[in-house]
Residue, then its C-alpha position, 0 to 999 in steps of 0.5 A: m406682289l412683285v410683278l415684273g412688266i415687259e414693254s415691247s410694242c414698238d421701238e423701245t424695250g423696256v422692262a420693270l419691277y413693281d411691288t404693289e406695296h412698295g411702289l416702283l423698284a426699278h426700271q430699265l429702258h432701251t431706245q432704238i432711235a439711233m437704229h432707226s435714224e437711218y431709215g427715217g422711221v421704224v424698220p419693224e423687222l429690225a425692231s423685233r430683232d433689237h427686242i430679242r437682243r435687248v430684253l433678257p439683258l435689260t431683265t437682269a439689270c433691273l432684278a440686279q438694280a432692285q436686288r431681287e431674284l426671278a425666284d422673288i417674282d410673283a407674275i409677269a406683265y406684258t404688253a399684248g398690244p396694239g402695237l407691231s405684231g413682231a415686237l409684241l411677239v418678243g415680249a409675250s414668248v419671254a414673258n410666257a416662257m419665264a413664267v413657264a420655268l417659275n410657274k408664275p402667272t401672266i397679264a397680257v397688258h393692253h399698251l394704252e391701259g398701261h399709258l393712261l396709267s402711268p401718272c398713276l406712278a407719279d407723286p402725288a398720284p390722281q385719285f379715280p375720276f378723272v379726264a386723260l389726255l393721251v397724246s403720243g405719235g400714234h393716238t390722241q384721245l380724250m377718256a373719261v377715266h372712272g377706274v382701272g378697266h372703265y375707260e369712255l372715249l370723249g374725242e379722238t383725232v380724226d386723222d394724224a395724232a398729234g405727235e404724228a403731226f409733230d414728227k412729218s412737220a419735223k421732216l418737212l423742216g430737214l429736221g431728222y428722226p424722230g423730228g418732235p423733240a427736235l423740233s420743239k427744241l428749236a420751237d423754244t428759240g422761234d417767234a410763234k407770232r410771225f406766221t399764222l397756222p390754223r388750229p383744225m376743228l378748234h371751234s368744232g362743238t365736239l372733242d374730236m381733233s384734227f391734226s392732218g390739215l395742220k401738217t399740210a399747211v407747215l408744208n405750204l408754208v415751207t413750199q413758200q419760204s423755199q421759193a425765196g431761197e433756202i429757209d434760214d435758222t430763224t425762219r425754220a424755229d418760227i415756224c417750228a414755233a409757230f407749229q407748236e402754238a397751234i398744236v398746244e392751243v388745240l390739246l388745251k382748249k379741248s382737254l378743259a372742254a372735256l373737264k366742262q363736260t364731265g364736271m371733272k376737276r382732275l387732268v391727266i396727261a399721258g404719252g410721249v408728247g406729255a413730256n412737251r414743255q410749253l404744253r405742260a407750261a399751258l395746262d399748268d397755267a390753266a389750271q392755277k386759274r381754274k382751280l384744276e389738278v394737272f397730273y403727268p408721268p414721271m418725265a422718264l415714263c412718259t415715253d414706252n416702258g416697262a414701269m407702266i406695264a408693270y403697274a397696269g399689270a399689278q391692278r389687273l392682278k388684283h382682280q385676276q383679270n387678263a390672264g396672259s397667253f402667247a397671242v398678242q392683238p397688234r390691233w386692240d380695242l381699249a373699250s374692249l377691256d374689262k372693268v375693275 
C-alpha cells in the first residue's frame, strides 16, 4: 500500500509517501521559522495560511521525487490532532478532498503517535516493546510502548516541556526564536561547571519531571549576572552549557529509571529535542555501559514531518482503524487510541 502523509499541526508543513513494502519513498518539509521569528513565536492564523500555500506544491514535489502519480496512492493519512485547530483543518481539508476525488480512504493520525513510531523509520528499527522518551517543545513524556496503539504513560512533566524550557531560557539570554537550537549550539562552547543549576524532581522517586523551576533559575542567574554589567558571550555560553547539562541529566536518569521499572532493554527517543547532540551522547554512553539499546529517528525526522504521519497511518490502515473525517481534535488524549 502506498500512503500519502500530511502533517500540518503547528508551524511545519510536511508531506511524505510511505510504501508498506519498500519503505519511505519521499518526503518534503517546509518550516515557518523565518516567518514566525519576526513575532517571537508561532502566530496561529499565519501558520494556517502558510499551510494552505505549501501543502499542494509539497505534495507535487513529493510525487515527483518518488516518481509516482496521484492515482498510485492507496490512502491518505493526516494529522488530526493535537495541535492548532486552524492548522489541523488545512491538512484535514486537503486530505479529505483528495480522498473524495481519488475514491481512497483517509486515516486520522494522532500527532504524538507519529512521533512515537518515527524511530521505526530508521535502520535498524526498534522492535516492540520499548520505553519511549517523547521530548519536544510541547511534550515531555515517558511511555511504555507494547505495540501500535498500546501505550502506557509512565511519567511526564508536571509543568513546562523540556523543549519549552529550552526556548524560554534562550529568550531570557537574548538568543531569539526558535531559541532551543541556538542555546544548544552556544552550549557546545561553554563551561557547564561554572554555574550550578537545579535538577528538579531528579530524586522524586517517580518518573515525573519538572522544568519550570530550572527556567526560573536561569532567569535568576541572568538577573544576577546582569547586575554586574552586560552579560558577555563567554558568560552566556557558560549559562547555556549549565542549563543543557541539567536537562540532559534529568532526561537521562528518568529514562534509565523507566527502563529499570519496566524491565525493558530498549529505549526510543522521539521529538525535536531528540536531535540534541549532548542528550544523544549521554544516552549512547549509558546504553553501552548497561548493555541497553537506544534508537532515534533519522535527524531529518526529529521535528514534525509527514513521514511519521504516513508511517503511522500505514500501521493503522493495515487494521482498518482511525478512519478519517473532516473533524480535528486540537486536544486528543493518546491513551484514547485503539490498540492494534
